[in-house]
N, C-alpha and C positions, 0 to 999 in steps of 0.2 A: 121753337128758338125762342130764347128772351135776348130782348137788347140790353146790352150794359148801360150804364146810368147816362152815357152820353153817345152819340153815335160813333164818336171815335174815327173820323175822317172827315176832310175838306168836302164841302158840298158844293158843286155848282155846276156849271152848263155840262159839263162832260163826264160829272161824278155825281148824278141827281139822286133823290131818296127813292128807295126800293121799297117794296111789300114786308121785306124784313124789318126794314128800319119802321115800318107804323105798326108792330105788334104791339107795342108798349103802349102808343097813341090809342088804338083799336080798344085794349082791355081797360085803359083809365077813362075812356071817354064813357063809358057806359055809367061810371060812378061819380065822374066828374073829382075823383080823386087827385091829390096834389102831388107829385113826385120833383125828383133833380130835373126831369126835362118837362115837365109841366107844372105852371104855377099862373097865379091871378094878380093882377094889381088892382088898387081901388081906382075909382072915376076920376080924383084928385089929383092923380100923380100923370093923367093923359093931358097933354097939351092941347087944350082947345080949340087953338089957332090952326093948329096943323092936324091934329087928331092922328098924331103918329104913333103906331100901334106895332113898331119894330120889335124885333123878336129877339130881344137882348136876354139873355139868361140871367135872372138876378141872383142866381144859385151859383154863378161862376164869380170866386172872387180873385180879383187880378193880385198877384203878388208881385211886389217891388222889392228887387234887389237894393239893400241898404248898406251894401260894401261901398266903401271908399275906392279909388283908383288903385291907392297905393295895396289894398287888400287883397284887390283883383289881382292886379302884378304879381304879389307875393306868392298868391295859390297857384299862378302860371309856372312861378319859376319852381315851387315844390313840385308839381305837375311833370314838367320838363326834366325834373333830375330822377324823378321815378321812371320816367320813360327813357331816358338815356341809358340807366341801370337796366332796364328790363331789355334793353337792344342790345347791352354789353353782353348779359347772358343768352341771349339769344344765339348771336355771333360765336359765344365760345363755345355752345354745342355744337356749331357747324364745322 
């Protein structure tokens, strides 16, 4: 079983890593090959005061919604109209 390019679920105390989650790690650890889920950073990027080695994946790029409030509201109105039309058609079928 191959792992997708990410675990694909929230991990925590009640939903921890399991053996299937480690398949990709075990395969790549032998060769130290980099992938979407395995990366390295230069020593110069590590805070030497805290030695913080957090596991923030640099391969994940956060996308910011650049739309204005007016654009978002306009899109909501269009989607509402489409939903109302679909509901009307369903009611007619009943």
